[in-house]
N, C-alpha and C positions, 0 to 999 in steps of 0.2 A: 127124458131120462126122470128115474126115481132122484126127487130132491136129496135127499138123504145120501144117497151114491155122489151126487155132487158136493154134496159138503163134505162126505171122504177125501173125493180127490183133492177137492180146494184145501183141507186141510195136510193133504200128504205134498201139498206143493211148496209149502212151507221148507219142507227140508231142501227143496232145491233154490232157497231162494235166500240170501244174506240177511235176511228177517228172521229167520225160522229160527235161530237159537234165542234169538234177543225176545220173541213173542214167548217161547218155553220160560224163558228167565221169569218173564212178567208175572205170565200166567201162576205157574209155581210159586212166585212172591207174594201176590195180593191173593192166590187161595188159603196162604197161610193164615192170612190177617182179616180179609173180610168180604173176598168173594168167591162166590158159591161154587162155582165151575171147578172141578178137579184137573190137575193137569196131566194125571194119566192118560187121557186119548191122545192131547197133543203128542205128548213123551211118544207114543204108540207109534200114531203115524210118521212123526218123525224118524223114529227108527226104522219103520218101515221103508222110509224112503231110501234109508241110506245106511243098512243094516252095518255095512263095517265103523259107522260110527256112532254104533250105539252106547258105549260106553262114554263117551264125550256129551252126548245128551244127558245119560245119566247124571251126570255129574254137573253139569249146568242146573238140571232140573231140581236136585238136591240143593244146590248153592242157595238158588232163587228160592224153594221152600223154606230152606234153615233161616236165611236174612229174614225172610216175612213171618217168620214164626216170631223171630227178636223184635221183628215192628209189632207184631200184635202184644209182645210182652211187654214193648214199652207206653202201648197204648194202654194196659191193664197197669203199669206201673204208676205211671205217670198221669192219664188222663180222666181214671176211671171216676174218682172221687174229687169235688172241692175240696177247700181246706177245712171249711166246715162240717166236712163229713156226707155231705149229699152228693148222690149219684149225679155226674154231668149230663149234658145232652149227647154226648159221643156215647157213654155207658146206655142210655136210655133208648138211643137208635141202634146199637147191636142187639140188645134185646129184642127188637121190633123187627128187625129184617132177620136174624136168624132163628132158625125153627127150631122150636123147642129148647132155647136159651131162655130160659124164662131166671129170676130172681133166685126160685129157689133149687132148681137145677146148679145155679152159679155156686151156692152155697153149699150143697151137696159134692158138687167138684172139688169145693175148696177146703172140705173137711177130709177128703181122701188125700192129701199132699202130706199132711202130715205125715204118716206112715209107707207111702207108697209115693210118693214125688217121682222118682226116676221112673219106673214102672208105669204109673199115669201117664205121664207123657210121653214115654215109648210106646205103650200099647196106641196112644190116641194118634201118632205119628205114622205107625205100621199098618193100622188097619185102615178101612173105609170111615171109621166113626171122626166125625169133623171135629181135626186137628184145630183151627181158628178158636174154639171154643176152650180151647187148654191152653193153648199160647198165652190167649187174653188172661184167664184165670190166674197161672202161674206168675204173671204179672204184679195184677192184685193181691196176689195173698204172698210173693215178695220170693216166689222160690228161688234159690240159688241158682243165680245165671250162667255156669262152669254146668251144673246139674241140666241144665234145663237144654243147653245147646249139643252136652254129650248125648244125651237119650235123643235130641231131635235128630243130631246126623246120622245117629244108628238108627233112631224108627224110620225115617223119611230115607235117608240113604239105602237102607235094606230092602224097603218096598219099590222103589225106581230100580234097584239094584235086579231086582227078580224081572222085574218088564224086560229091562235090556237084556239079559242073561236069555232070555226065552226068546229072545225077538233074534238075538245075535243066534245062538244056535238052531235056529226053529223057522227063521224069518220068513222064507217063501213060502212053508205051508200054512203057518198064521195068515199070512197076504193075503192067501186064496181060501181061506175060511172066512175072512175079515169081509174078501169081494164078495163072497157068496149068502154071509148071514150078516150084512150088516146092520139092517133095518132089527133085526135079534138082539144083537150085540148092545147097541143104543139101548134100547127097552130096558135089557137085562140092569147094564152100569146104569142108566135112570133111578130104574126100581132102588138099586144095591145104596147108592148117593141116598135117596130121601129115606129109607128104612133107616140108615145110621141116626141121621138125626130124629129119628122116633124112639130108636134104641138107647140113645143119652136123654131123651127125656125119661123114658120109662128107666133105664137103671139109676139116675139121680133123683127123681121125684121124692 
């Protein structure tokens, strides 16, 4: 069988496991602060596995993602600079591992917070733009934490809610389509998220 087909069935099998919800939470948490793989495919797989629990999975994914964003905020707020004002090893690590996340992009993202802090965070949370870049910079530039949390809840919650509602109401045809075109789905998803890093680098260069 096609390896991707096996992977798809393996991911779907987590919907039948007591660990599926935990894994969804952990992936959503990690993706919002340091992990490169988005939670969306796993959310879709779990929702397709148990359509009637779609809204529950949306809640878990949103909770994990927002808490992960707060963790990214904490990284930026407390661990980005040394007491002398130099970049820490953690900061340099993030500049190396997150594609398109350069000091220039970092400074330009920070400059947008002065006038558009809520909308910058909401846009990053809702769209494929790498949210982790904005959760970290929000902490570095000391954005108001309640504003950050509200924008994150609305952005991440809205994004995952759309997935959950689509599957809740159209789960069977979506599953049939994904079973038939899974390879194409994975390729398109990979391209979208890869381009999102390029887009951030382009917009804020």
